C-alpha positions, 0 to 999 in steps of 0.5 A: 551180603555181596552184590554189584555196584557202580565204584564211581563214588564212595564216603571218605572216611575223616582224616584225623581219626584215632581208633583201636582194633583187636585185628590189627597185627604187624607185618614185620619188616626188619632194618639192619640200619635202624634196629631201634625202629622195632620198639615202636610198635610194642613201646608206644603207649596205647599200642594194640598189636596183637599178632605179628608175622616175619615171612619166617617159621621162627620168631623175630628176637626183637619180639620174643618176649613181646605181648604180640602172638607169633603167627610162623610163615611157610614162605615157599617151597622147592623140589629140593627140599627135604624133611619137615622143617616148619612143621618140626619148628612149629611143633618145637615152639609149641612143645616149648610153650610158645602160643602159636594158634595160626600159621600162614601158607605160602607168600605169593606162590602165584607171583615172582621173585621180582615181585616178593613172590615165591613162585610156587607151583600148585602142585608142589604147594599141595604136597608140601602143605600136606606134609608141613602144614595139615598136620598141625591142625591135629595140635589146634593150630588154625591154617592160612591158605597160601596168600595169592596176589591181588591178580586174576591168576591168583583165584587160578592158582588156588583153584589149582592148588585145591584140586592137586591137594584133592581134599587133603588141604583144609585151610581155616581162612584166607589171606588177601594181599592187595595194593590199589585203590578202595574199590578194587579191594572191596571188589576183591575181598568181595570175590574172595568171600563168594568163592570160600563162603566158608572161610574166615578172610586175614588182610595180610598186605594191603596198601595204595602205592605211591600216591599223594598223602591226603589220598594215602590217608583217606585210603587207609582210613577208609579201608581200615574202617571197613575191615573192622565192620566186617565181621568176616575179616578177623585180622589185618596187617598193614604194609609199611612198617619202615621208614618213609625214605626206603620205602618201596611203596611210596614214601607216603604209604610208610608208617615211619618217617624218614627220622623214624617218627610215627606217621599219622598213618603209623600213629593211627594204626597204633591206636593214637591221634595225628602226629603231623609228622610228614614223611619224605622220601628217597627220590632215586628209590624205585617203586617195587614192593612185595605184592601185585600193583593192581588199581581196578577202575571198573564201572561194576566191582562186587562189594560186601555191605 
């Protein structure tokens, strides 16, 4: 149920945990400098990552023969777009024998290019959805709503989107992006569930950027354990599948060290034990990332318990 609680104290999950989960997927960020890192997510013994997305409509070459299910995304839209390239691509993949069960809508359409958003007006997103995404439902594909930022205007954008759709957009699940503390994330997800009670939730980007290592590990363990407990959260993917020295969310959020070794969080995410590989960063790297940095310190928040 959803209720208002004090956000002052929350139990901290233990640091040294090893769990597996069928909900976990890969938010794939390619590295032209270290292409060998791609194998880590599929070749590590015990890895239970079952799906991935890459912000594109076509699968990544590194995973074309992978057991991970590819989830295509229509990243953005423009007034100058012609035809239905996304729809055509997904149909071609299905006709070619690919297992396409889900697709994702626009990436942070309420955001700006500076923060990795696609900056798509709600009206344009609605017309593009009706032309390129909604027809996939006839093929049995489940549709993910546009993934707005964790900022308050994200809810406003979604409301405008559904108004512009005028009943012509029928997503099956709501993707969530969140960058901030656990209390804020739980509040935000609770608000999403309360606003759209008939849809399941995917957390397709999440993290707590630029924190100390112990705080980052506590946050990861607490949030992933919570995702696994929540029946209405069916999929989640951590934003951090890259090396710590190129991380735009802080070195401690990365799943790999600067040398390409799994960090503790990286190993835990793949269902393994702590590796005790300490990530180090690039001291001149700016803290910019493809999401919305929002740390909520409110005394009253929505929580799903």
